[in-house]
N, C-alpha and C positions, 0 to 999 in steps of 0.2 A: 494105426497104432501097431507096433510090432507085437509078436506073440509074447515076448519076454515082458514088454511093458504092460500088456494086458494082464498077465499073470500077477505082476507086481501090484497093479492097481486093484485087482480082485483081492489079493492078500491084505492090502491096506484097508479095503472096504470091510473085510472080515474082522479085522482088528477094531475098526470103528463100530461096527454093528455089535460086537461083543460088549461094548460099553454103553450101548443105547438104552438098555433097560434101566440102568441107574439114572440116566438123565431123564427118561420119561417118568420114572417114579418121583424124581425130584420136582419135575414140573407139576405132577399130580399133587404132591405135597403142598407146593406153593398155592395151587388153586384151592385145595381143600382148606387152607388156612383161612380163606374168606368165610367158609361155612362155620369153622370152629371158633372164629373170633367172637361170635355172639350166638351160642347154640340156640337160645330161645327164638331169636329173630330168624335164624336159619330154618328152624322147623316151621315157622309161620308162613314163609313163602317158598319153601323148597319145592313144593309140587308144581308151582308155576314158573320156577326159575330155569331158564335155559342153561345157565351155568351149572346148576345142580344136576340137571338131566345129563349134561355132557360128562360131569364127574361120575355119575352113576353108570353111564355108558362105558367109561374107562374102567370102572371097577368090574363090570360084568365081562368086559373083554379080558381083563387080567385073570378072571376066574375061568376063562375058556368058553364062555357063553357068547359066541359071536352073534347069534341071532338076536338075543336081548340087547347086546351092545349096539347093533345096527338099528333096532327099533328106537331105543332111547336117543341115539345120536340124531336120528331123523326127527324125532319129536323136539329135540333141542333146536334144530334148524327151523322147524315150523314156528317155534316161539321166538327165535332170533336168527334170521338168515345169515347174520354176520358172526356166528359162533365159530371161531377158529378151532376150538377144542372139539367140537362136533365133527368138523371136517377131518380133523386128525384121526379121530376114532374110526370114522368110515374108511379112511385110508388104511389104517391098520387092519381092519376087517378085510379089505380088498387084498392086502398083502398076504394075509393068512390064507385066503382063498386062491392065491396065485394070480390075481388080476393086477399085475404090477403097473400097467399103463394107467388104469383107473386110479390106483393108489397114488401114483405120482401126481396126477392131475389134481386130486383132492389135497395132497400135501402142498402143492404150489398155491392153491387157493388159501389154505390155512396160513401159509407163510406170508401171503400178501395181507391177510386180515390181522395177523399178529406176528410180526417179524421177530418179536422178543421171545417166542416160544422155543426153548432149547431142543425139545424132542423133535419138533417139526424140522428145524434146521438140520439136526443130526441125521434124520431119515433122508433128507434131500442130499446131504453130503455123501451119505453111503450110496445113494442111487447114482449120483454123479461119478463116484469112484468106480462103480460097477460098469458104467458106460465109458470109462477111461477119460473122464473130464476132470483132471486134477485141479485146475484153477477154479472151476466152478465149486468143487468140493471145499476148497480153501476159503472161498468167499462165504459159504454157509457156516463154516467153523468160525470165521471172523465175526459173523453176526452173533454167534453164541457168546464168544468171549467178550465182545464189546458190552453186552448186556449182563452177562453172568460171569464176571471175572473169577468168582470162586470156583468155577469148574475147571480152572487152569490145571489143577493137579491131575484131573482125569484126561484132559485134552492134550496136554503137552506131550505125553508119550506117543499119542496117535499122530500128532503133528510131526514129531521127530521121525516116526516110521514112514510117513508120507514123503519125507525128504529123500528117501531111497528110490522113489519111483522115477523112472527115466523122464527127463524133462522137468524135474522138480524145480531146478534153479529158475527157469523162466516163470513158472507158475508162482513161486514164492516172491520173485521180484515184482510181479504185478501187484500182489497183495501188499508187500512191504512199501510199495510206492505210495500207497494210501496212508502210510504212517499209522498203522493200527496201534492203539495204546498198549497192547500186549506184546508187540513185536520184540522190543528190547528185553523184556523180562523173559520171554520164551528163549531168545538166543542165549542169554546168560545162563538160564537153566540148562540148556543143551550143552553149554561149554563145560559144565561140571559133571557130565555123564561119563561112564566108563569109556575106555579106548575103543570099544566096539562101535561107538557112535561117531568115530572120526569121519567117515564118509558123509553122513548127513550133515554134520557140523560144517564141513567144508562147503557143502551145497548152500547151507543157510548163510555162511559168511560171504560166499560169492554173490548171492542174491542181495544181501544188504549192502555190500560194497558197490554194487551197480546202481544203487539209489542214492542220489545226492543227500547228504546230511542225515542218512538213516543210521549210521554208526556213531554212537556217542562215546565219550571217554570211558564210561563204565563197560560198554560193550567191547571196546578194544581191549580193555584190561582183562576181561574175562577170557577173550580169545588168546591173548598173549600168555596169560597164566596157564591156559591149557597146553599150549605149545611148549612153554618153558618147563612145565611140570612133566612133560613127556620127553624132555631133553632134546627137543627138535630145535636146536639152537639157531641154525641158519634160517629156516622158515620163520621162526619167531622174530629174528632180527629184521628180516625183510618186511614182515608185517608191521613191526614197530616203526621202522623208517617211514613206511607209507602212512602211518597214523599221525606223524608229526606235521605241524604247520610248515608251509614252504620255507619260511624264514629260518626255522630250526634245521631243516634238511640241508641248508647251505653250510651248516657249521658242524657237520659230522666229523668225528675223529675217533681214534682208538679209545679214548675216554671222552664221553659226551659231556659237553658243558663243564669242562674242567675249571673254568673261571666263574661258574655259578651265575651266569648271565640271566638264566631263566628260572622261574620257580620250579623246584623239583616236583615231578608228577607222581613219583612213587610207582611207576609201572614200566614194564618192558626193560629197556636198557638205559633208562634214565636213573638219576639218583633216587635212592630209597632211604628215607629218614624216618625212623620210628622212635617212639617214646623210650627214654632210659631213666629209671628212677635215679635221683641224685645228680642229674645233669640237665642242662638246657641247651638245645641244639637248634640253630637257626642260620639262615643265610642273611648276612648283614652287609651294608656298604663298607668299603674299606675307608678307614679314617684318614689315612695319609696319602691315598692314591685313588684313581678312578677305578670303577668296577666293584665287584662284590667278593665276599669271602665266606667260607663256611666257618661258623664260630661254635665251639663247644665250651660251655661254661660249667665247670664242676662246682658242686655246692657243699664242699667240705663234709662229705659223707660217702657211703658206699655207692658206687656207680658201675653196675655190671655192663659196661660198654664192650660189646663183643659182636660187632657186625650190624648194629642197628643203623649205622651210616655205611651204605654200600652201593656199588654199581656193578651190574652184570656186563661183562665184556665178551667179545668174540675175537680174540687175538689168534691169528693164524700161527701155526708152529714156527718157532724161531726164537731169537734172543731179543729182549726188549730192555729199555731203560725207563723205569717209572720214575717220574720226577714231579716236583711241585715246589711251592713256596709256603713257608710256615712262619708264624709269629707266636711266641709263648709269653704268657703273663703270669708269673708265679705259679707255674704248673707243678704241683706236688703229687707224686704217686710213687710207691715203692719200686715199681718196675718200668714205668713210663708208658707213653702213648706212641703207637706206631701204625703205619699203613701196611696192610698185608695183601698179597695176591695169592689166591689159591684156586685149584681146579674145581669147577662147579660139579663135575661128574662124580668126584670121589672125595672132595675136601682136602686133597693133597696140597700142602703149602709149597708155593714156588719161590717165594722170597718175601722179605719184609724190610721196611726202612729201619734206620737206627732208632732206638727208643728215645723219645723226647721228654725232657723235664726242664724245670727252671724257667728263666726269663731270657728271651732272645728277640732281637728285632727281626724284621722280615729277612729271611735267608732261604737259600736253595737247599733242597734235600733230594736224594736220588738213591735208587737201588736197582740192580740188574736181576733179571729173571730169564729163564729159558722155558718156553712153552713146549711141552712134548708133542710129538706127532700123534700119539695115541692116548685115549682116555682123558682128554682135556679140551673138548670142543668149545667150552665156554669157561670163563673165569670170574671169580668174585674179587673185586677190589674193595676192601673194607677197612674201616678205622676201628681200632680196639685198644683198650688197655691190656698190657701184657700180663694179666693176672692169671694165676694158677689155682689159687684157693680164694674163698670169699674175703678173707682178711686183706688180701692184696687189691681189693676193688676200691678201697678208699682213695679219694682224689679231691684236689682243690685247685683253684686257678682257672686259667683260660688258655685256649689254643685257637688259632685261626689258620685256615688253609685256602690257597687258591692256585691257579695256573697248573692244575694237575694234568700230566701228559703221560703217554706211553709211546715212546719212539722206538721203532724197530732198528736194531743194530745190524750193521753189515757183518757178514760172516768173518770170524776171526777176531772181532773186537771184544 
């Protein structure tokens, strides 16, 4: 191991050790609950109980009386040679006295006797980190989280810090290959951490991506939301393409799924459709032709439609013609319904379709836009009523759309 890697591992171990006391006290609390569940019964057999002796040994150790802790722990082992708690206390005493080898041997015995004990697994994780064995440390932390998922709030920051250690991607890949139940939750938690966590998040993503079927839709969404929230448009787009099923990857275009062939996923650069009071929005089969259409049915009341139907695009700088087909059924609104293209970076509107009202059979519509070279790395294509004040939100009738495209125009057109 390189000197830098060793330093990083020791730093991670220090972070982990800083949290150990809380875990050990939690383990003590859990064990003491057995005694307090029935105080009268506890007093009746406390003197003979190996569990009680181990608990007392832990209390004496916490009070700084290592000699008494050692005597009580050994007494517990005489009563019950398989007392994992007693071995753990003896290990803590050995650590306090600087006998790390003896302590680790006793901790390993304790872990074999009771792999569910969080404190024992945590001490072994810290020992593995001090020795530069990151993967071994992760397996110990995995053992904790599988049995004590409520410790996630304490462990996740430590797990994220460990992703900064050199070689972390391979270590995490080995653990993620076992599909731990906490893996996805931890990754999604990491994805909402501040930008300072970018490096470890990339490590975790690489580790999960290398394991077949480890990344689920919610995990992809969390990672894409992080990239999009940071306006890292191209990395986000490439990751989104990778997340698509192969069949959908074959149908990529400037506007994805403009004929609504697939159910909108609501993530990445797919269609996003959210609830709008006063309207019903759905993808429906076309009544007079093959394929599907987006249908917006207004319910004769206010409907603040302003971007709840949208798709994020990554159009390169240049001129484009945004086009589609529409059908209107008694669409009534003061200012009409329109498609709008705007810059995702700053909200600047690049262009909009003519406002649609009334009744019309299927017909083509189009509008031209120019995507600037600066400040517009991604764009939102959205459907909205052209209202300015709440009174202009009232709408009734129905509109349907399909065959949405964004075609780049040759210079001069």
